[in-house]
C-alpha positions in Angstrom: 66.1 87.8 123.5 65.0 88.1 127.3 62.0 90.1 128.8 59.8 89.5 125.7 55.9 89.8 126.2 53.9 88.2 123.3 50.6 89.5 122.9 48.4 88.0 120.1 45.2 89.7 118.8 43.3 90.3 115.9 45.9 92.2 114.2 47.4 91.3 110.9 51.1 92.7 111.4 53.8 91.7 114.1 55.0 95.1 115.9 57.5 95.4 118.5 58.0 98.1 121.4 60.4 98.7 124.1 59.0 100.0 127.2 60.5 102.4 129.5 61.9 100.0 131.7 63.4 98.0 128.7 61.1 95.2 128.5 60.1 94.2 125.1 56.4 94.0 123.8 55.4 92.1 120.6 52.1 92.2 119.5 51.3 89.5 116.7 48.4 88.2 114.8 46.8 85.2 116.6 47.9 82.5 114.0 51.3 84.0 113.8 53.8 81.0 113.9 56.2 81.4 116.9 59.6 81.1 114.0 57.9 84.2 112.1 58.0 86.3 115.4 61.4 85.1 116.3 62.6 85.8 112.6 61.0 89.6 113.2 62.9 89.7 116.6 66.1 88.8 115.2 65.9 91.1 112.2 64.9 93.9 114.7 67.5 93.2 117.2 70.0 95.7 116.8 67.6 99.0 116.9 65.8 96.9 120.1 69.2 96.9 121.8 69.6 100.7 120.8 66.5 101.5 122.0 66.9 99.5 124.9 70.2 101.4 125.9 68.6 104.8 125.4 65.6 103.7 127.6 68.0 102.7 130.3 70.0 105.9 129.9 66.7 107.7 130.6 66.1 105.4 133.8 69.1 106.9 135.1 68.1 110.4 135.1 66.8 112.0 138.4 63.1 112.2 138.1 61.3 115.5 139.4 58.8 115.0 141.9 55.7 116.9 141.9 57.0 119.7 144.0 59.9 120.4 141.8 57.8 119.9 138.8 55.3 122.9 140.0 58.1 125.0 141.1 59.8 124.6 137.7 56.4 125.6 135.7 56.4 128.5 138.2 59.7 129.8 137.3 59.4 129.1 133.4 56.5 131.6 132.6 58.4 134.8 133.3 61.1 133.4 131.3 59.0 132.7 128.3 57.2 135.7 128.7 60.4 137.7 128.2 62.0 135.8 125.7 58.7 136.1 123.5 58.3 140.1 124.1 62.0 140.0 122.8 61.4 138.1 119.8 57.9 139.2 118.7 59.0 142.6 117.6 61.8 141.1 115.4 58.9 139.1 113.5 56.5 141.6 113.5 54.1 139.6 115.4 51.6 139.5 118.4 50.4 136.8 120.8 47.8 136.9 123.0 48.3 134.8 126.0 51.5 132.5 127.3 50.6 129.2 129.1 53.1 126.8 130.6 52.6 122.9 131.0 55.0 119.6 131.0 53.7 117.7 127.9 55.7 114.5 127.0 55.3 115.2 123.2 55.7 118.5 122.6 57.8 121.6 123.4 55.6 124.1 122.1 52.5 125.0 120.6 50.8 128.2 118.8 47.0 128.2 118.0 45.3 130.3 115.4 44.2 132.6 118.3 47.3 133.5 118.8 47.8 131.8 122.1 51.5 130.1 122.7 52.1 127.1 125.2 55.3 126.1 126.0 57.1 122.9 127.8 58.3 123.9 131.3 61.4 121.2 130.6 62.9 123.9 128.2 64.1 125.4 131.3 66.4 122.8 131.9 68.0 123.0 128.5 70.5 125.3 127.2 68.9 128.6 126.7 69.7 129.0 122.9 67.4 125.8 122.9 64.6 127.3 124.4 64.8 130.5 122.6 64.7 128.5 119.5 61.6 126.9 120.7 60.0 130.3 121.3 61.0 131.7 117.6 59.8 128.3 116.4 56.2 129.1 117.7 56.2 133.1 117.2 57.1 132.1 113.6 53.6 130.2 113.3 51.9 133.4 113.9 53.0 134.1 110.5 53.2 130.8 109.0 50.9 128.1 110.3 52.7 125.5 108.7 56.1 123.8 108.3 57.1 125.2 104.9 60.4 126.1 103.3 59.0 129.8 104.0 58.1 128.9 107.6 61.8 128.0 108.2 63.4 130.6 106.5 61.4 132.6 108.4 63.0 131.4 111.5 66.3 130.9 110.6 66.2 134.6 109.6 65.6 135.6 113.4 67.5 132.5 114.7 70.4 131.3 112.3 71.6 128.6 114.9 68.2 127.0 115.0 69.2 123.9 113.3 71.9 123.1 116.0 69.6 124.2 118.5 66.7 121.9 116.9 69.2 119.1 116.7 70.2 119.5 120.6 66.8 118.9 121.5 66.0 115.8 119.3 69.2 114.3 120.4 68.7 115.0 124.5 64.9 115.9 124.5 63.9 112.1 125.7 66.2 112.9 128.9 64.5 115.6 129.9 60.6 114.1 129.2 62.2 111.3 131.4 62.6 113.4 134.5 58.8 114.2 134.5 57.2 112.4 137.4 
């Protein structure tokens, strides 16, 4: 396998990571024989290639520059406020504050104090995906967990939640790849 970097340390197991540029980093115990590392890589080869292909596709997506990102955040706040105002009465909840960020690992969050935060990249997704995240976070004001009862509440207001959530799982990486 090409583009493989091996880092040895005081660890007990072998692990592999595919970087954004498609290179592979293997972390291995200091005394692990090279044949063991090669066997591990060989066993993981299909998954590594799949991840490499996804990383390369993500790299093909045009990145936002800092100015475009700032503009997207500014544009996002009134959209999230409008959608939250629409859905909150349907759930019988009230929120305190809405914030917008550009997180790499979250689409939204809800604090125990009723503050909501959303990822501006959702503006680049279909509107129903954005709405699904708003509903999801508003539902946390009634259920601060991900129990079956929580998801029943989400689906009671947003029946197409699973399709929207599926779109985000499948395409979210491409949105995050646009961050500078």
